C-alpha positions in Angstrom: 46.4 28.9 14.4 47.2 27.8 10.9 45.6 28.7 7.6 43.9 25.4 7.6 42.4 26.0 11.0 41.4 29.5 9.9 39.4 28.1 7.0 37.8 25.5 9.3 36.9 28.2 11.9 35.4 30.4 9.1 33.1 27.5 8.1 31.9 27.4 11.7 31.7 31.1 12.3 29.9 31.8 9.0 27.0 29.7 10.2 23.9 31.1 8.6 25.7 34.0 7.0 26.8 32.3 3.8 25.7 29.5 1.4 27.7 26.3 2.1 30.0 26.7 -0.9 31.3 30.0 0.4 32.0 28.9 3.9 35.7 28.4 4.7 36.7 29.4 1.1 38.6 32.5 0.0 36.6 34.9 -2.1 37.2 34.9 -5.8 35.3 38.1 -6.7 36.0 41.8 -6.3 34.8 42.9 -2.9 34.0 46.3 -1.5 32.8 47.4 1.9 30.0 49.9 1.9 28.1 52.0 4.3 25.2 54.4 3.8 27.4 56.9 2.1 28.9 54.5 -0.4 32.2 52.6 -0.8 34.4 52.6 2.3 37.0 50.1 1.3 37.9 48.1 -1.7 39.5 44.7 -0.8 42.7 43.4 -2.4 42.3 41.7 -5.8 40.9 38.1 -5.4 43.9 36.6 -7.2 46.2 37.9 -4.5 44.1 36.7 -1.5 45.7 33.2 -1.2 49.3 34.4 -1.4 48.6 37.2 1.1 47.0 34.8 3.5 50.0 32.5 3.2 52.3 35.4 4.0 49.9 36.5 6.9 50.2 33.2 8.6 53.9 33.0 8.0 54.3 36.4 9.7 52.2 35.3 12.7 54.4 32.2 13.1 57.4 34.4 13.2 55.8 36.7 15.8 54.9 33.7 18.0 58.6 32.8 18.2 59.7 36.2 19.4 60.0 37.3 23.0 57.9 40.4 23.5 56.9 42.9 26.2 53.2 43.1 26.9 52.8 46.4 25.0 54.5 44.8 21.9 52.1 41.8 22.2 49.0 44.2 22.1 50.5 46.2 19.3 51.1 43.1 17.1 47.6 41.8 18.0 46.1 45.0 16.7 48.3 44.9 13.6 47.2 41.3 13.0 43.6 42.4 13.1 44.2 45.3 10.8 46.1 43.2 8.3 43.4 40.5 8.2 40.6 43.0 7.5 42.8 44.7 4.9 43.1 41.4 3.1 39.4 40.8 3.5 39.6 37.2 2.3 36.0 36.1 2.8 32.6 37.1 1.4 31.4 37.7 4.9 32.6 37.1 8.5 35.9 38.9 8.1 35.4 41.0 11.3 34.6 37.9 13.3 37.6 36.1 12.0 39.9 39.1 12.6 38.7 39.2 16.2 39.2 35.5 16.6 42.7 35.5 15.3 43.6 38.6 17.3 42.3 36.9 20.5 44.1 33.7 19.6 47.4 35.6 19.2 46.9 37.3 22.6 46.1 34.0 24.3 49.1 32.3 22.7 51.5 35.1 23.8 49.9 36.0 27.2 47.9 33.0 28.3 50.4 31.7 30.9 51.1 35.3 32.2 47.4 36.0 33.1 
C-alpha cells in the first residue's frame, strides 16, 4: 500500500460519510475526537499531516523489507494502527483506514504463511 492507494481507498471507504471534496483528501482543519464526556484526543496540527503521512508510509516500506517472527509482525501491525489513528489524517473514516492498513500489512507479511 502506498500513500496514493491510501487516498484512493479513503475515497471509496468514506462513501456516504463525507462530501466529495473531503474524500481521499487530508484534513486541513484542527480536529478533535469527542465522546459524551468531551474531548478525548486532539489530532496533530493539519500542517504536519502530509509530512507525517509520508514518513508513515516510508516506515511501513522499511518494515515490509525486514524479516520478522510472527509476534513481531503482529506487534508492528498494532503499532501501524496506533500511529495512523494518532496522525488522524482525515475528517472521517480514520478507524476504517487504520484497520485496512493494519490488515494489509498482516496480509503482506503473513499471507503466504497462512
